[in-house]
N, C-alpha and C positions, 0 to 999 in steps of 0.2 A: 727220916729223912733226909733226900739224898741232896747236897750242892753243888751244881757242877758255873766251875770260872767259865763265864766269859770273855774277852780284849777287853782290858781296859779296866774299868768301873762295873764291867755287869756281870750279875749274876742271875743263876735259875735254881728255883727252889721245889722239888717235886714230893708232895707227899697225899696216901689216900689216892694217889689218881688225879689230883690236879696242879698246877704249873704257875709259880708266885714269878715273876721278872722283875729286877730290881737295875735302874739306868742302864734300861738300854743305850746307849749313843753313838755319835757317829762314829767313832774309835773299836767300836766293838762289830761283832758280824751281821751278815747284813740279814739274817735271820734269829738274831739273837733272843726278839718281842716271838716268832712267830709260834703260836700255839696253847700261847701265855691263855690261862684264865683271870688275873689283873696281873698286872704292872704296876710297880712303885718306882717315882720320880724327886732324886732327893732334891735336884736348884734346874735352874733355868738353860744352864750352858751345853753346849754342842753337846761334849764327851759325854755329857752323863742322858742327854734328853736330843733323840731324834726325830722330831714330830714325824717322819711320814714313815716312821717305820711305826709308830706310836700309834700314828691314826690307820695304817692298815691293823693292829694288834685289834683296836676297838672297833673298826668294821668286822672281822672276822670273831668278832662275842667278846671281848674282853672285854676288863673294867679296871677306868685307872684311880690311883689315890695319890695324890701330890700337892705342892702350894698352890695358891689365889696362880705368882705367873707363869704357871706352866697351865693352870687346869686352864684361865681367860684364853688360852691360843688354841684349844679341845671343847669346852664344853656344850658352843653354839654348834656344831653341828654332832655335837651327840648326846643329850638329852636325859640326864638323868643315870650318865655311865662315869665322871668325872667326878670325883669328892676330891674338896678339899679341904686337909688338913691343916694343922698348925702342934707346933712344944703341946703335949699335954697331953692330943686326944687318943684313943685307943677306937680300933674297928679290927674285923674279920674281915678277910681276903684270903681267896681260895683257900678255906681251911688253917690259915693261918693267923692265930692272936698277934696282934699287932702296937706298937705303943711309938709315940712320934716325941723324940725328942729331939734339940735343940731349936734355933731360931737363923740365925747368920751364918752366910760360907766365909771360911777362912780371910785372914787380908792377905790381899796377891801385892796391895801396894797404897801406900796411905793417901795416896792422889787417885787411887779408885776407889769406888764408887761399894756398897757392901751389898753383894743377891740375897737376897733370902735361903736358908737354907734347913732340911729337916733332913734328921737322920730315923731311920727304922730299926724295935727291933723287935725280931721276928720268933714267935712261939717264946718267951724271956727267954734265948739261945742264941739266936745270932744278930750281931748287930750292924749297920752299914751306916757308917757314918754319913757319908756324900762325903764334899768338899770342909770340912771339920774335923776337930778335934773336940768333938763333943763330950763327954765325961757323962752317959745316961746316972740316973739319981738309982740303981740298980746292980747290983752285981752282974756282968758279961758272960758267962761261958766263952762262948767264940767274937772276936774282933776280927770284920774284914780293916783291913788296913792301910788308911791310902801312902803306900810306901815315897813314892818320888811323885812329887805335884812343885808350878809354879808358888805356891802358896805355904808350901813347908822345905825344911831342912834338918835330917836326919836324928839332929838330938835331939827336933821338937815329935818324930816320930819315937824314937825312943821313949823321951819320958810319958807322950800318950800310954806308948804299954804300960809302964809301970805304972800313972797314975789308975790305967782301969786296969789292971791284973785280971786281967779274961785268964783264964785255963789257957786256949790256943788265939793264936791270931793266921790269919787266912789272907793272902799278899791280894790291893788289889790297886789302881788307881798306877798300874807302871807299865802302860805304854811309849812311855817317853824315856824308861829306862832300856837304858843301853845293855849289849852282851857283856861288854867291857868295863860298865859300870855294875854289873850283877855280883861279884861272887863280892867286890867291899859293901855293897849294902847287906847282902845274906851275913857275911858273919859279923859285922857290925849293929846288927837287926837278932842275929843267938847268941851273941855273947855280952849284951848290953840290955837285951828285952827286959830279959827275964820270964819271959814265956814261953814255951817247945810255938814253933811256927810254922807253917805248911805252906809250900808255894807249890802253886797248883798251873800247870801250863792250861791255855784255853782250851778247854775240851775235856781237862780234866775234874773227876767228883772227891768229893769228900762225901760220908757218910757217917749219918749223925745215929 
């Protein structure tokens, strides 16, 4: 399996000639979902879900698995190609065995309503939590780690790694993190998280 980091929270995974893309949003590359056999979307926020890019992927033959708030914007135009999933569901997409974990987006502020959010565990190995610090009810080998967002702080990110206890973390949700702040985050996550971590530049890949 090959995992390629795209900008922000988007990743592409390739296995046995098939391609699966998670969260091709507005902060990601224009072609982030191009050529995908399957697209997974954790929630409706535009940095995770760019409707135009996902519609283009569907028109080219992809299938989509996501929660209802996103599916409702797509399913009428692509009947049978957009599946609604929620916490506890399992399914197969592009040859990957996938489990769904989580229900709600992390709190941004108590005055703002929380939207739904799901995380995806791929082949029992890679967990992408979307915009939440969801802890799956099973061990996680590789955690896609949201390092910087309006809804988290560094101490919460460190504690999340400690609770999940993955073998490896790979940074996501990092488009807003400046070059000036990077060494600070890198140092604290490396020294306090308790798990090896990998920071991939957009376009770089990790092989499993």
